[in-house]
N, C-alpha and C positions, 0 to 999 in steps of 0.2 A: 587210650580210649576212655572219652566220657559219656556214661550211658545216661540217657534222659529217661526221667521216672515215666513209665507207661501207665494209663490208667485202663482198670479192667473193660474188655469188651461188654456192653450191654448183652444181657442174654433174654430170650423169650419166654413165654410161658412154658415151652417144653425144655428150657434148661441149655437150649443150644444158642450160638453167640448169633445175634442180629444186629446188624450194622446198620439197619434202616429204622431202628425205634425212633418215634417221635421225639423222646426227650434227648438223643444225641444228634438229631440234625441241627443244622444251622439255621439263621433266620433269614428272610430275605426282605430288606427295606427298599421299596420303591418309592422314590420321591414323587410328589404332584406334577412336577414338570415332565417326567418320564411317562406318566399315565396320559397327560395332557397328549403329549406327541403321539402315543399310541391310539388314543381315541381319535384325534384327527388323521391319522393314517387309516384307521378302521373306517371312518365316515366316508372317505373317497372310495372304497370300495364297493358302496352301496350303489347299484345302477341308478342314474338319475341327478347324482349329486354332482357339482363341479367346485372346482376352485375358483374363488371370485375376489378381486380386489376393486375397491370403489376409487375413485379419482383419488381421494383424501389417502386411502389405504395404498395407492402405489408410492405417495409420498413417504408415509410414516412405516411403510413394510406389513401395515395390517391386512389379514386375509381371512377369508373363510374357507373351510371351517375352522372354528375357534372354540376352544373347549374350556371350561373352567371347573375346576376340581376343589372339592370341599371335603377334607378328610375328618371322619368320624370314628374314631378309634380305629378298628381294622378295617373299617368299610368307607366307601367313599360316595359321594353325590356328584353327578355328573351333569353340568349344564353345558349342552353344546348348541352353537348358530351355525347353520349349514346353509349353503347356496344349493339351489335347486334349478335346473334348466325348465324355463317356462316355453309352452303349457306341460303339464304334467300334475300327477296325483299327488298333492301334498300331503295328504292322510297315508297314503300308502309308503311313499318315500319317508316319512317322519317314523313310522311304526317300524319299516325295515332298517332305519338306522338305530333307534331305541334297541330293538333285538339284538342286532348285529353288535353294538357297542357292549352290551351285557355279557354277550357269550365269549367275544373274543377278547375283551379286555380282561376277563377273569383268567381265561386260557392262557393269555401271553403274560401276565403281571401277577397272576394269584392272590389279587387284591379282590373282594368281595365288593360288588357295584350294587349299592343300596337303591338308587334311583338313576334315570336317566332322562332329562328335560330336553325336548330338542324345540330348536325354534327355527322356522323354515324361510327362508328369503328366496323368493321366487325370481329368477334373473333372467334377462335374454340372453339366449345362448351366444349369441355373438359377443357379448360383453363380459363372457366368463373366460379364464385363464385357462381353463381345461384344455388340454393337450390331446385328450384322446387315449392316451396311454393309463393302464391299469396295471396294478401289481395284484395277480391273484395267487 
């Protein structure tokens, strides 16, 4: 039987073994594409937002919401274009999206969200692709 070398278990200040010391933890590498998908999913959880494809978007596959992620070290900046059913309170929806993205994206990815810029496109509810289903 071959024994593999073991490294000593890190110990806490009191001398007991502590497997949760920061130095011994692995790292989490979340790619921009994953953060983009997380943000787009979060946006659709905000009341008033809808999925929307323009005529050209139906051909190219482009749709709203659409997130753009810029990495800055261990933090990211988020720019997100959203569609909102008109009529509605644009300011209220934009603020809700910004706040929800900051909280939930950090909770789900562990990545610090430095800023969230929201551009709202008001659309006719009849032109949206919203199915009325939401994941809560």
